[in-house]
C-alpha positions as CSV (number, residue, x, y, z in Angstrom):
1,M,-22.9,-16.9,-36.1
2,L,-20.7,-19.3,-34.1
3,S,-22.7,-21.8,-32.0
4,L,-20.5,-24.0,-29.9
5,S,-23.3,-25.3,-27.6
6,P,-27.0,-24.6,-27.4
7,A,-28.5,-21.9,-25.3
8,A,-30.3,-24.6,-23.3
9,A,-26.9,-25.7,-21.9
10,L,-26.7,-22.5,-19.9
11,R,-27.1,-23.2,-16.1
12,P,-30.6,-22.3,-14.9
13,A,-31.1,-19.7,-12.3
14,D,-32.5,-22.1,-9.6
15,P,-29.6,-23.1,-7.3
16,A,-31.0,-26.7,-6.9
17,A,-31.1,-27.1,-10.7
18,R,-27.6,-25.7,-10.9
19,G,-26.2,-28.4,-8.6
20,S,-27.9,-31.2,-10.5
21,I,-26.5,-30.0,-13.8
22,A,-23.1,-29.5,-12.4
23,S,-22.9,-33.1,-11.1
24,H,-24.2,-34.5,-14.4
25,Q,-21.8,-32.5,-16.6
26,Q,-18.7,-32.3,-14.4
27,Q,-16.4,-33.7,-16.9
28,K,-17.4,-31.4,-19.8
29,S,-14.7,-29.0,-21.0
30,L,-15.1,-25.5,-22.4
31,P,-14.9,-25.3,-26.2
32,Q,-11.6,-23.9,-27.4
33,A,-11.5,-20.4,-28.6
34,S,-12.4,-20.1,-32.3
35,T,-10.9,-17.8,-34.8
36,S,-14.5,-17.0,-35.9
37,S,-15.4,-13.3,-35.7
38,R,-18.4,-13.6,-33.4
39,G,-20.1,-16.2,-31.1
40,I,-21.1,-17.3,-27.7
41,L,-19.1,-19.9,-25.9
42,S,-21.3,-21.6,-23.3
43,H,-20.8,-24.5,-20.9
44,S,-22.7,-26.0,-17.9
45,S,-19.8,-27.0,-15.6
46,A,-17.4,-25.0,-13.5
47,A,-14.8,-27.7,-13.7
48,P,-12.8,-26.2,-16.6
49,F,-12.4,-23.1,-14.7
50,R,-12.0,-24.2,-11.1
51,S,-8.6,-24.5,-9.4
52,A,-7.0,-28.0,-9.5
53,D,-6.4,-27.7,-5.8
54,S,-8.9,-30.0,-4.0
55,A,-8.4,-28.1,-0.8
56,A,-9.5,-24.9,-2.4
57,R,-12.6,-26.7,-3.8
58,G,-13.4,-27.9,-0.2
59,A,-13.1,-24.4,1.0
60,M,-15.3,-23.1,-1.6
61,A,-18.0,-25.7,-0.8
62,A,-17.9,-24.6,2.8
63,Q,-18.6,-21.1,1.8
64,K,-21.6,-21.8,-0.4
65,Q,-24.1,-21.1,2.3
66,S,-22.6,-17.8,3.2
67,F,-22.6,-16.8,-0.5
68,R,-26.4,-16.8,-0.3
69,M,-26.3,-13.6,1.7
70,R,-24.4,-11.7,-0.9
71,E,-25.5,-8.6,-2.7
72,F,-25.6,-10.1,-6.2
73,D,-26.8,-13.3,-8.0
74,Y,-24.3,-13.1,-10.9
75,F,-20.9,-11.6,-11.7
76,V,-19.9,-11.0,-15.4
77,V,-16.1,-10.7,-15.7
78,I,-14.9,-8.7,-18.7
79,D,-11.4,-8.0,-20.1
80,F,-11.5,-6.0,-23.3
81,E,-8.6,-5.9,-25.9
82,A,-8.2,-2.8,-28.0
83,T,-6.3,-1.3,-30.8
84,C,-2.7,-0.3,-30.0
85,K,0.7,0.4,-31.3
86,E,4.2,0.4,-29.9
87,G,5.0,3.8,-28.2
88,P,2.3,6.4,-27.8
89,R,-1.3,5.3,-27.4
90,I,-3.2,5.1,-30.6
91,Y,-6.1,7.6,-30.9
92,P,-9.0,6.8,-30.9
93,Q,-8.4,3.6,-29.3
94,E,-11.2,1.0,-30.1
95,I,-12.3,-2.3,-28.6
96,I,-11.4,-5.3,-30.9
97,E,-12.2,-8.2,-28.5
98,F,-15.3,-8.3,-26.3
99,P,-15.1,-11.3,-23.9
100,A,-17.2,-12.1,-20.8
101,V,-17.4,-15.0,-18.3
102,L,-20.6,-15.5,-16.2
103,V,-20.0,-16.4,-12.5
104,D,-22.7,-17.6,-10.1
105,A,-22.4,-15.3,-7.1
106,V,-24.0,-18.0,-4.9
107,T,-22.1,-21.0,-5.6
108,G,-18.9,-19.5,-7.3
109,D,-19.5,-21.7,-10.3
110,L,-18.3,-20.4,-13.8
111,L,-21.4,-20.8,-15.9
112,S,-20.9,-19.6,-19.4
113,A,-18.5,-17.6,-21.6
114,F,-19.0,-15.0,-24.4
115,R,-16.8,-13.6,-26.9
116,T,-17.2,-11.6,-30.1
117,Y,-14.5,-9.6,-32.1
118,V,-15.2,-6.0,-33.0
119,K,-14.3,-4.3,-36.2
120,P,-12.4,-1.0,-35.5
121,R,-13.7,2.0,-37.5
122,H,-10.9,4.5,-37.3
123,H,-7.9,2.2,-37.4
124,P,-9.2,-0.8,-39.2
125,V,-5.7,-2.3,-39.9
126,L,-4.2,-3.8,-36.9
127,T,-0.5,-2.9,-36.2
128,A,2.1,-5.7,-36.0
129,F,2.6,-4.8,-32.3
130,C,-1.2,-5.3,-31.6
131,K,-1.3,-8.7,-33.4
132,E,1.6,-10.0,-31.5
133,L,0.5,-8.6,-28.1
134,T,-3.1,-9.8,-28.3
135,G,-2.9,-12.8,-30.7
136,I,-5.8,-11.3,-32.6
137,Q,-5.5,-11.6,-36.4
138,Q,-6.6,-9.1,-39.0
139,E,-9.3,-11.5,-40.5
140,Q,-10.9,-11.8,-37.1
141,V,-11.6,-8.2,-36.7
142,D,-12.4,-7.8,-40.4
143,G,-15.3,-10.2,-39.8
144,G,-16.2,-8.6,-36.5
145,V,-19.3,-6.6,-35.6
146,E,-19.8,-3.0,-34.7
147,L,-19.4,-2.2,-31.0
148,A,-23.1,-1.4,-30.7
149,E,-23.9,-4.8,-32.0
150,A,-21.5,-6.5,-29.6
151,L,-23.1,-4.8,-26.7
152,A,-26.5,-6.0,-27.9
153,M,-25.2,-9.6,-28.4
154,H,-23.7,-9.5,-24.9
155,D,-27.1,-8.3,-23.5
156,S,-29.0,-11.1,-25.2
157,W,-26.5,-13.7,-24.0
158,L,-27.2,-12.5,-20.4
159,A,-30.9,-12.7,-21.0
160,A,-30.7,-16.2,-22.3
161,A,-28.9,-17.2,-19.2
162,G,-31.8,-15.8,-17.1
163,V,-29.8,-13.1,-15.5
164,A,-31.6,-10.3,-13.8
165,K,-29.6,-7.2,-14.7
166,N,-30.4,-5.5,-11.4
167,R,-28.7,-8.4,-9.6
168,L,-25.6,-8.4,-11.8
169,A,-22.2,-6.9,-11.1
170,V,-19.5,-6.3,-13.7
171,V,-16.1,-7.4,-12.5
172,T,-12.8,-6.2,-14.0
173,W,-9.1,-6.3,-13.0
174,G,-8.5,-2.6,-12.7
175,D,-10.7,0.3,-13.7
176,W,-9.6,0.7,-17.3
177,D,-12.2,-1.5,-18.9
178,C,-15.4,0.3,-17.8
179,K,-14.2,3.6,-16.6
180,A,-11.9,4.4,-19.5
181,M,-12.2,2.2,-22.6
182,L,-15.8,1.3,-22.9
183,E,-17.0,4.8,-21.6
184,F,-14.7,6.7,-24.0
185,E,-15.6,4.7,-27.1
186,C,-19.4,4.8,-26.5
187,T,-19.2,8.6,-25.9
188,F,-17.0,9.1,-28.8
189,K,-19.2,7.1,-31.2
190,G,-22.6,8.1,-29.6
191,I,-23.4,4.5,-28.6
192,A,-25.9,3.9,-25.7
193,K,-24.6,1.1,-23.5
194,P,-26.5,-1.1,-20.9
195,A,-26.7,0.6,-17.5
196,Y,-25.0,-2.3,-15.7
197,F,-21.7,-1.3,-17.3
198,D,-21.8,2.0,-15.4
199,R,-20.9,0.3,-12.1
200,W,-18.2,-2.4,-11.6
201,V,-16.1,-4.2,-9.1
202,N,-12.4,-3.6,-9.4
203,L,-11.2,-7.0,-8.3
204,R,-7.8,-5.5,-7.2
205,I,-9.6,-4.1,-4.1
206,P,-11.0,-7.2,-2.6
207,F,-8.0,-9.2,-3.6
208,E,-5.8,-6.8,-1.6
209,A,-8.2,-7.2,1.3
210,A,-7.5,-11.0,1.1
211,F,-3.7,-11.0,0.3
212,G,-2.5,-7.6,1.3
213,A,-1.7,-4.4,-0.5
214,G,0.9,-4.3,-3.3
215,R,1.4,-3.7,-6.9
216,R,0.6,-6.8,-9.0
217,N,-0.5,-7.5,-12.5
218,L,-3.2,-10.0,-13.2
219,Q,-0.9,-12.9,-13.9
220,E,1.1,-12.2,-10.7
221,A,-2.1,-12.1,-8.6
222,V,-3.3,-15.4,-10.0
223,R,0.0,-17.0,-9.1
224,E,0.0,-15.4,-5.6
225,A,-3.5,-16.9,-5.0
226,G,-2.1,-20.3,-5.6
227,L,-3.6,-20.8,-9.0
228,Q,-2.1,-21.7,-12.3
229,W,-2.3,-19.4,-15.2
230,D,-4.6,-20.8,-17.9
231,G,-4.2,-19.7,-21.5
232,R,-2.5,-16.8,-23.3
233,L,-1.8,-13.5,-21.5
234,H,-3.6,-10.6,-23.3
235,C,-6.1,-12.9,-25.0
236,G,-9.3,-11.2,-23.7
237,L,-11.2,-14.4,-23.1
238,D,-8.3,-16.1,-21.4
239,D,-7.7,-13.0,-19.2
240,A,-11.4,-12.9,-18.3
241,R,-11.4,-16.6,-17.4
242,N,-8.3,-16.3,-15.1
243,T,-9.9,-13.1,-13.5
244,A,-13.1,-15.2,-12.9
245,R,-11.0,-18.0,-11.3
246,L,-9.3,-15.3,-9.1
247,L,-12.7,-13.9,-8.1
248,V,-13.8,-17.3,-7.0
249,E,-10.7,-17.7,-4.9
250,V,-11.2,-14.3,-3.2
251,M,-15.0,-15.2,-2.6
252,S,-13.9,-18.5,-1.0
253,R,-11.9,-16.4,1.6
254,G,-15.0,-14.7,2.7
255,V,-14.1,-11.2,1.3
256,P,-17.2,-9.2,0.4
257,I,-17.5,-8.5,-3.3
258,T,-19.1,-5.0,-3.6
259,I,-19.2,-2.2,-6.1
260,T,-15.9,-0.2,-6.1
261,G,-16.3,2.1,-9.2
262,S,-19.2,4.0,-10.8
263,L,-19.9,6.5,-13.5
264,V,-23.2,7.4,-12.0
265,P,-22.6,10.5,-9.8
266,V,-23.6,9.9,-6.2
267,P,-26.7,12.0,-5.5
268,L,-26.1,14.6,-3.0
269,P,-28.2,14.5,0.0
270,E,-31.1,16.9,-0.1
271,P,-30.4,19.8,2.1
272,E,-32.6,19.9,5.2
273,P,-35.1,22.8,5.1
274,E,-33.9,25.6,7.1
275,P,-35.9,26.2,10.2
276,E,-38.3,29.1,10.0
277,P,-36.9,32.0,11.8
278,E,-38.5,32.6,15.1
279,P,-40.7,35.7,15.1
280,K,-38.9,38.6,16.6
281,P,-40.5,39.7,19.9
282,K,-42.2,42.9,19.6
283,P,-40.1,45.6,21.3
284,K,-41.5,46.6,24.6
285,P,-42.4,50.2,24.7
286,E,-39.6,52.2,26.4
287,I,-40.6,53.7,29.5
288,Q,-39.5,57.3,29.3
289,I,-39.1,58.9,32.6
290,Q,-39.4,62.6,32.4
291,P,-37.9,64.7,35.1
292,L,-40.5,66.5,37.2
293,A,-40.9,70.0,35.9
294,A,-39.5,72.6,38.1
295,P,-42.1,74.9,39.6
296,L,-42.7,77.8,37.1
297,N,-43.8,80.1,39.8
298,H,-41.3,79.5,42.5
299,C,-40.7,83.3,42.7
300,L,-44.4,84.4,42.8
301,N,-45.5,87.0,45.3
302,W,-48.8,86.3,46.8
303,C,-50.6,89.3,47.9
304,A,-48.4,91.1,50.6
305,C,-46.9,87.9,51.8
306,G,-43.7,88.2,49.8
307,A,-42.1,85.8,47.2
308,G,-42.3,82.0,47.9
309,F,-44.8,82.4,50.6
310,C,-48.5,81.5,50.8
311,Y,-51.3,83.7,51.9
312,C,-50.6,83.1,55.6
313,G,-46.9,84.0,55.2
314,V,-45.6,80.5,55.5
315,P,-43.2,79.2,52.7
316,I,-45.0,77.3,50.0
317,R,-44.7,73.5,49.8
318,G,-44.3,71.4,46.6
319,N,-45.9,68.0,46.1
320,I,-47.1,65.5,43.5
321,V,-50.6,64.2,43.0
322,M,-50.5,60.4,43.9
323,M,-54.1,59.5,43.4
324,P,-55.0,57.9,40.1
325,G,-56.7,60.0,37.7
326,E,-56.1,62.7,35.0
327,T,-53.9,64.8,37.3
328,Q,-51.9,61.9,38.7
329,G,-48.2,62.8,38.6
330,R,-48.7,66.5,38.3
331,Y,-46.6,68.8,40.5
332,F,-48.4,71.4,42.5
333,F,-47.7,74.0,45.3
334,T,-49.8,74.6,48.5
335,C,-49.5,76.1,51.8
336,G,-46.5,75.3,53.9
337,N,-48.4,75.3,57.0
338,W,-49.7,71.8,56.6
339,T,-50.2,68.8,59.0
340,P,-51.4,65.3,58.2
341,S,-54.4,65.7,60.3
342,L,-55.6,69.2,59.4
343,G,-54.1,69.6,56.0
344,P,-53.1,73.1,54.7
345,M,-54.0,76.0,57.0
346,C,-55.0,78.4,54.1
347,P,-56.6,78.0,50.6
348,F,-53.4,78.7,48.7
349,F,-53.0,76.1,45.8
350,V,-51.3,76.4,42.3
351,W,-50.2,73.9,39.7
352,A,-46.6,74.0,38.8
353,A,-47.2,73.6,35.1
């Protein structure tokens, strides 16, 4: 196990303590990358990572207070290197370098670095193309650890730094590291990974918010931001350090750093309960108007008086019972010799039905 500086040298979580340690150790430099297969590279000063531009440092200091309102306490910047060959992609592709750089989201200081080499299981012998591209040598991966152990080592490194996982965000340049590489290999090999790798910040997005849209690789973005590239391109740790420095520069410009990618499906909003249907009004009984029955005895002959005439020889008269009661509405016939004051002149009366 490579130990380049004690765990106690990690910057404590208290912002006041961070500042005092930074001033005391401002001139310390990050240990050079070792060819050992595993290890934690730690430091207590942001100086080795910070831009040489004093104006940029001043702008960063002016932003420290606003950083306290940010969503996260720490960022961990990663940049995996994986097995590869010239031409078509090798299958299955496996991580061979696992680097990370811890950044204080409050102050923008780069606190500590982690790196371990990972031994590939399916293509254990690196291609010449892979060694030339990444600078990783065969003996480094031969002495490496399994990916599951690398993840556990990385988790322990964060714990030793006092990092609360729920206040941590992973930062990458692009979506490949978390969305494709780590997710594929963990799924392919049945490895459980820490949940904080399921969400990440693709630094391309806040960078474009600060500098404008356009296609750039990491090295071009670093130079466009006014920084000098530090280290070897496609060395995972060097790429992570340069990404961290670029992150600090974007932070200094006041651009919010928020989650841009996630493997966790966004929960769908629960459907609102459908309102209970209003009770249908009871149908009102239909009023059926029945036509008045025609007199059934309109041709009756009464005694010697002839058809349609009453006893006194006057044509009969039809009418309807208007008074409430059982017979209300019934049609009847009575004497046609009728006056309002005297009524009918003879006792003739018959119901129509």
